[in-house]
C-alpha positions as CSV (number, residue, x, y, z in Angstrom):
1,M,13.6,6.4,24.1
2,Q,10.1,6.4,21.9
3,A,8.9,3.5,20.7
4,P,9.1,2.9,16.6
5,R,6.2,3.8,14.7
6,P,4.1,1.0,13.6
7,T,4.4,0.5,9.8
8,Y,2.9,-2.6,7.4
9,E,5.2,-4.2,4.8
10,V,3.7,-3.8,2.0
11,D,4.1,-6.0,-1.6
12,G,4.9,-3.6,-4.4
13,A,3.9,-6.0,-7.0
14,A,0.4,-6.6,-5.4
15,I,0.3,-3.2,-5.0
16,R,0.4,-2.7,-8.8
17,E,-0.9,-5.2,-10.0
18,R,-4.4,-4.5,-8.2
19,R,-4.5,-0.9,-9.6
20,M,-3.7,-2.0,-12.6
21,S,-6.7,-4.4,-12.8
22,S,-8.4,-2.3,-11.9
23,G,-7.8,0.1,-14.7
24,I,-6.5,3.4,-12.8
25,A,-3.8,5.4,-13.5
26,I,-1.0,6.1,-10.9
27,A,-1.8,9.5,-10.4
28,D,-5.3,8.6,-9.5
29,L,-4.5,6.6,-7.4
30,A,-2.2,8.6,-5.5
31,R,-5.1,11.5,-4.9
32,R,-7.8,9.2,-4.5
33,A,-5.5,7.9,-1.4
34,G,-3.9,10.9,-0.2
35,I,-0.8,10.1,-1.4
36,T,1.8,11.5,-4.3
37,P,2.4,10.0,-7.3
38,S,6.4,9.1,-6.5
39,Y,5.4,8.1,-3.2
40,L,2.9,5.5,-4.9
41,S,5.4,4.4,-7.8
42,R,8.5,4.0,-4.9
43,L,5.9,1.5,-3.2
44,E,5.0,-0.5,-6.7
45,T,8.7,-0.9,-7.4
46,G,9.8,-1.7,-3.9
47,V,12.0,1.2,-3.8
48,R,9.7,1.4,-0.4
49,R,8.4,-1.4,1.1
50,F,7.0,0.2,4.6
51,M,3.9,2.8,4.8
52,R,2.6,4.0,8.7
53,P,-1.3,2.6,9.3
54,P,-3.1,5.6,7.9
55,K,-2.0,5.4,4.5
56,Y,-1.8,1.9,4.4
57,M,-5.5,2.3,4.9
58,A,-6.2,5.2,2.9
59,L,-4.7,3.1,0.0
60,R,-6.4,0.0,0.8
61,E,-9.2,1.4,1.0
62,A,-8.5,3.3,-2.6
63,L,-7.8,0.1,-4.4
64,G,-11.7,-1.0,-3.0
65,L,-10.0,-3.6,-0.4
66,P,-11.8,-4.4,2.8
67,P,-10.5,-3.5,5.9
68,D,-9.7,-7.5,6.7
69,N,-7.8,-8.0,3.3
70,T,-4.6,-8.5,3.3
71,Q,-3.4,-8.9,-0.6
72,L,-1.5,-5.9,-0.5
73,L,1.5,-7.2,2.2
74,A,4.3,-8.9,2.2
75,H,4.2,-12.0,2.9
76,S,5.9,-12.1,6.2
77,E,3.9,-9.7,7.1
78,T,0.4,-12.7,6.7
79,D,2.3,-14.9,7.7
80,T,2.3,-13.6,11.6
81,K,-0.9,-12.5,11.4
């Protein structure tokens, strides 16, 4: 039996707020992060809440956030770190 792969629980509202305050369209941010616009939309609306580390790191970088920034993580995720 394989162990579950690690994921990050993200705060969709924080992703959307950061994207909008940066003036980036969903399609542009998705392209920069290497994800689809529909995946990004599902994250922002809370339909999806978990991301694999490589995608999370790519999204964080595309938004111009430093590696140690936890702004996009759900509160329960940041409380444990």
